[in-house]
Every structure is written in C-alpha cells, then in structure tokens.
N, C-alpha and C positions, 0 to 999 in steps of 0.2 A: 504494499501499498502505498500511494506515497503523499497523500495524506489521506486527515480522515474528511469525510461527507461534511457536507452544511456548513465549513468554514469556510477562512479567510484563506488560509494556509491553500486550501485548494481553487481558489478564483486567480491566486497572485502563480500558482502550476499550469494551470489550463492555459494564462496567457502567454505566459513564457515558451508553456509546447506547441504555440503557434497555435492555438482554439478562438475560435474569433464568436462563440453561443455558449451559454453554460446554466445548467436547468439547477435551482436551489427550491425547497419548501419551507415556507413559512408559516406560525402558528402562535400563537398568545398567551404569554406569561402572565401570571397569574393579575400582574399589575398592567395586561393591555397591551403590554410593549409586542409588536413585531419582531420574534427569533428565527436563525435557522435552526429548525430540526425535524427530523421523517417522523420521528414515533409520537406518540397520546402519550410516551412513558423515557423516563430519561435510562434506562441501564442499561441499553444495546450500546448506546453512541457515549455515555459519558458514566464518569465515576459517580453519579446521583443515584436516588432510588425515587419516585414518584409521578406524579402526572404532572405535565408541561406546564398545565393551564393552571396550577392549583400548585406551582413554585411563585413566589417572590424572586425581582427580578435579582433581590441582594443575594439568593440562593445562588438563581441559574449559573450567573456568570461567576459564581466562585470555582464553580466545577471544570474540570478536562473536559473536553467532548474529543481528546484525543491526541498525541505531541505534543502537551502539552500547551494546543487550543482551546481559545473558551467557546462557548456558545455568541455567532456572531447576533446582532440586529438586521432587520429589513436596512435602518441607512445607512450601514458602513457597509454593508453586501453592494448596495447603490451606486457608493463612494467610488469604489471600487472597480464596478464594471465600466463608470463613468471613465475612470482615471484610466482603463484599458481598454479604453470601445467595446468592452464587450456585451453583445447584446444575452437579453438574461429571459429563459422562459421562470416566473417566476408561478412553483407554484402553490396555489391558497390551498393549507394543511390542515382546516379546522379539528381542535379534537370536539371530540361529541358535543352536542349542544349547545354548539360557538358559531354555529359555521354563516348566521349573517353578520354575527358583531366581527370574526377573525375577518372575511370577505371586508367589509365597510372600511375597517384600518387599511388593509392594504391598498385597496384601491383608492381610499381617498391621498393616501400616500404617494402614489402611482402619481396620481392626478397632477399636486400640488407641487411633488420636492423631486420628479423624474423627470424634467423639460430640458434640459438639454441631452444632449445624446438622441439614441431611438429608447422609445418607452419600450419597455419591457412586454413582450406577453404571456398575459395570465391566464391561467388554466384551474381545473380541478375536478376530480375525483366530482365533489358533493356539487349535484346543479342548484342545488340550494346556492351555494355561496356565488357560484356564477352568475345568478339573475337578481341575487344583492348587491353584487361588485358591479354588475352592466347598469343595472338603474340607479346606482351613486355616479358612474364614470362611463356612461353611452360609449363618451368616444377611443375610450382605448379598448386593444385587443386582446380577444380569447380566443382560446384554442379549446375546446370538449375532448375529458381524458375519459377513457374507457379502458378497461382491458380487456373486455371481445366489446368490440363496437355490435352496438343494439338495433336493428332492421330499419327504427323513427329514428336516425339518428337526423336524419334532416332536416327532422323538427324540431329538435333542441336546439339545432346549430340554427334556426330560425328565430331561435327565443334572444338570444343574446350576439347576435351578426356574427359566429364566431367563423373567423379565418382558418385555422386549423382543425386539424383530427389528428389526436394519439391517441396510443392503443399500444400494446404487449405485439411482438413484433413476433412469437411464435404461434398468434392465433388471429394472425388480419387475414382477413382473408380474400380470394383474387375479385369478388362477385363488388366486396367494401370498394379495393384500390378501384373499378371500376366506375364505381355511381360517384366517388370522390377526385375521379378524373372529370369525369363528362359538368361537376359542379364547381369545378377551379379551384378544390380546397387540399390542400398539401398535407401527407400523412406521415404523423413519424412517429417511427415506436422506438420501443423502448423494451429494453435494456440489452445493446446489445455491443460484447463485448472480441469478439472476431471478428476482422474483416472481412473475410470470405460470407459472413452469417451477411454482413453492412452490403458486400457486392451482390450476392441474393435478393436484398432486397430492393435496391438500386435498380435491376434488369424487373422487377415484378412494378417497378412503379413507385415505390414508397420514395420522400423526398427527400426526409434528414431520418437517423437515429439518434439515442442515446446513449452514452457510454459512460460505465463505472472508470476506464482502464485510459487514462491520458499518455499511457506508454504505447499505447496502438502503433504497431510495427505501419508504415506508407502513410 
C-alpha cells in the first residue's frame, strides 16, 4: 500500500503519479464536519472505535488513519485538488439516517467554496442524498452510483440530471452500456486494479475506471 485510503497522502501520491482525477468518500462527524472516510465505523481504517457520526471532531482528528495520517476534512481535500489541478469525484457517503444532512453539507460546500477550477462530480449510492443535493445545488454535476445498474436507471437519472453512470466492473451488462451510449452518458466502473481488465472494459464501451492501485503498470 502506497498510501492509506481517503487521506491527503493519497491525493499527494495520485498527483505525483500523474493521475488526473481522484475519488474520495465524505461523511459527517458528530459535529457536522464533512470528513473523508469510507465506513460508518472507525475500526477498519483507523485506530479508533465507534461510529463516525457519533464521534466528535476532537477525537476524530486525533486518530491514526494509517501510516501516521489523520482523517482529513473535505475543505482540506478540495484545497489539494485545486492545488494539483485534480478532477474529483466526491462520493456522498452518509451514515444511516443522515442522508439529507450529509448531502446538503457537501453540496453547499462545493457550490460555495469549490469555485476555482473544475467543480467535482457528486455521486452516492443513496438516491435520497443525491436528490437532496440536487435540490440545493442543481447547477452541480451528479453521477448515478450503483453496484448493479437497475432497469429504471434512466428514470432516476432524469430526477437529478445525472451526467455519468457508475457501477461495479464485474457486473456491468452490455445492455446497460448500449443504453448509456445511446443516451450519451459515460459509464464509469469500479474497482479495477489490473490493466487487462481495464482494457477489456474500454473495448466494451466503458469510459473510465476507478482503481486502488496507484502503481499500476502502463
């Protein structure tokens, strides 16, 4: 592992390795601060315990998120993206019951403070969160995010004017790729850690992939 997930070290390394775009997850602390972390609980990625949404900032920012890194805030990550000229996909990752609140905090920050450079793409597995963000900031760009794309994805797309469609690489169907191509919607697949897999997806019509591997050959 070159850098822990959802850390500033990861963003530094992505830029150093020539990546042009990054993806990270944003959840709220107990104090309502938008922070970068994937899980609702702290145990897997930090030396803390408990739910992120129940942990105050004073405790959260004292934790080790791996290799001495601490959990960063959304403003810190945004500043690095602007500094390096990185495109960003910000995944709204609400704790259960915090879908609307998390979406509104993220959308408001992006709309008010991420004005220089290219605004990030907002996505979420929670359509409730996407709708809340869209209602607050319809001028931003949104991406539909699924594991398996449902048959009515285009209806969901229309509710937030989504510009991209994201799904798991291993289950993306040719029928979905055909529908997305016809609709002019790029398909982005996660998580692809091998060049041959990426190449096969590109041949099928996938536009871009997400990877955990900053050291991919080629």
